[in-house]
N, C-alpha and C positions, 0 to 999 in steps of 0.2 A: 898113321893114326887110325884107330878103330872108329868108323863113322858113328857119331852120336856118343862116343865115350872118350873124351880127350885125355883121360887118365891112362889110356893104353896107347902110348906113343913112344917112339924112340928114333934116334938118328943112327945111320949106318954108313960107314965109308964103303964105297962101291967102285967098281971099275966101269968106266965109260969107254966103250969101244968105238972109235971113230970110223966113219965110212971109208973103206979102202978102194971102192969101185968108182964112185962119182968123182970126176975131175974137180980140182980146186976152182978152176975158171972155165967159163963157156967159150964158144967160138969168138965172141965179141970182147974177150979178155975181162969179163965181169965175174966177180966172185959168185959162186953158186951158193945161195943161202935160203933155199926154199925146200919144198917137200920132196925134191929129188934126192936129198941127202938122207941117208939111212944109218944113223948112229944107233947103238943099243947099249943097254945097261944090264950087267949081271949083278943081282942082289941076293943075299941070303934070306931065306924065310926062317922064322923062329918057330919053335915048338913050345917055348916057355914064355910065361908072362914077363914083360920087360921090367916090372917093378915089384911084383909079389913073388918072393922066393918060393920055389917048389910048385907054384901054380901053373897050369897049362895056359897056353895062349887061347883066349876066348874065341870061339867060333864067331863069325860075323863078316861084315863088309869092311875092308880096310882101304884107306886112300893112301896112295904112294905118290909122293912128290919128289921129283928129281931136281936138286938145286946144285948149280955149278958155279964156279968162279967165272965172272965175266972177263972176257978178253979185251973189252973196250973200256972197263973202269975198274976201280978197286973193290967193287961190291960183288955180291952174289945174286944170281937170278934163278927163278924157277922156270924150268924149260918145259916141263910136262907134268901132268897129274893123271894118274890112272887109278882104277879101283880093282881089287881082287877080292874074291870071296873065300875066306878061310873056313874049312869044314873040319870037324873032328875026325 
């Protein structure tokens, strides 16, 4: 979503790459679920406005939220939010 302009928003299916280096469990046989885990997301960036045909994507600050299916319930959870600055 463009910060301050909720009309410029869209959803994108993306690939989440799971951490292949951090072991699943530590020496005490506990699952590792903290900042030692390094997953990442590849997402496309748009050049066109998501709702106005033929219009370019407006320059500005955009908030990106990663929402994944919860493995503990039937719902979805937001796992991270970041901002990027789109420039013309």
